[in-house]
C-alpha angles and dihedrals in degrees: 000000000000120000110224095182117119115268111247107234136177120198123210107196151165097213106233126146098285092037085059088052090052092050090051092053096045092053094049105038108098092212093062132074108201103208098174148338125224125195133217135172115267125101086030138352117304094249090052090050089052090050093048094046094052091047092052096046092049093049086048091053095248106108091135092071108105117245128194137193114237140176118346095200141017121277093261112004136054120267115270114194131211096220092138089068101030102036132245092296095039093241101082093272087269109187119245099017106158121235112246121263095204132067136217123269118266092246120090118242096264090050094050093044091052092046095049094043097049093041093052113107088211129040112275129230114225116210112189112187095173141052107315101238097115092046092048092052092046092053095046096043099039109023088165090079089072088080095065099040112102093189143334112227108187133184104223148091132040140236095207124009128015130214102206090047134357089276108014127081116221101248093052093036089052092060112005093168087058093051092047089054091051089058088061093055097110091222130105110277132195119198113210099189138172092277089077100015093073096048103063104086126167113225121244096248091059092046092051089050091051092046090055095047119121090214110093098221095046091046091049090051089054094050092047092048091049090054096059117115089246086068105057091162104041092178092048129102096280114028094175119165140186126250090218110169091013088072089069091057090046087055090056094049092044112016091172089076091065129076112210137171126203104241139157111261130184132172121237109235099175121115115255138044097336098050110129095016115141105225107213114191108214094162114132092219140012118284139209093290095062092040090057094053109284099147099162112144113228124193117248111238129188097238117200108233102163138016137198099237100187090048093053095044090051090046093050096046093044091056100041093047094039097234 
């Protein structure tokens, strides 16, 4: 018998243009129950992430969702922002964005994560769309939460090409140790990496329609999409923009739109050009390393290898526009 109840989800983010798109979708999709949002340094500093998150939730009509401030830097390294992509404020420097009226909860991110996971009557799906510092601290400090986590669907990593380096994706590269801890979580994990992340692009006609909307949340989605690096001329003939992190939330609402394969994954922690790489083992059989004594256990991860682009674009627009 199918369960039609909304899926309880918690988003851990570094809002962030595409994190904002993810929040708008999570609030408005009827199949998702957004229980909380936790914030971590990444695209911008953590206080900017908190501000941006509160603003997006209020514009979306979800100012009652609890928001908590989390880690202001990775476990071992200094914070390194992506303002060159997301603008000085992390939100694309969109003119006229209101300051939030609400404030974060007094609890820190790890405390709020633990509280909401353990209080949920049904197992929670965690959706990290940011460096995994908060999630690593949660799993190490409160391992008991694993018993009430249905799945962790994280935006991060890459099978093929990176963006922070030739082989490393930004979220994992920003805090590789945290990502490595995630891969010892002992719960089902889906990796929504760059291989699918970069493919889900909203056409310019839809972006223009969103930007002209009288509804504040839909209009914000349009402005965010128009800012994306795939749209260097947002007022041109085709201001298309990628869903980015929002695709990971689409994958929770509609997992059938994603093609995954259960594969061993590990994170490169060594200094040098491979640091932060997600090493995905797609070999059909063991190789010389294993035959000569490599007995390391690597967690199996559902790695996203393909995505139904049209399906997720329609899913996103339908939810955000309320049609």
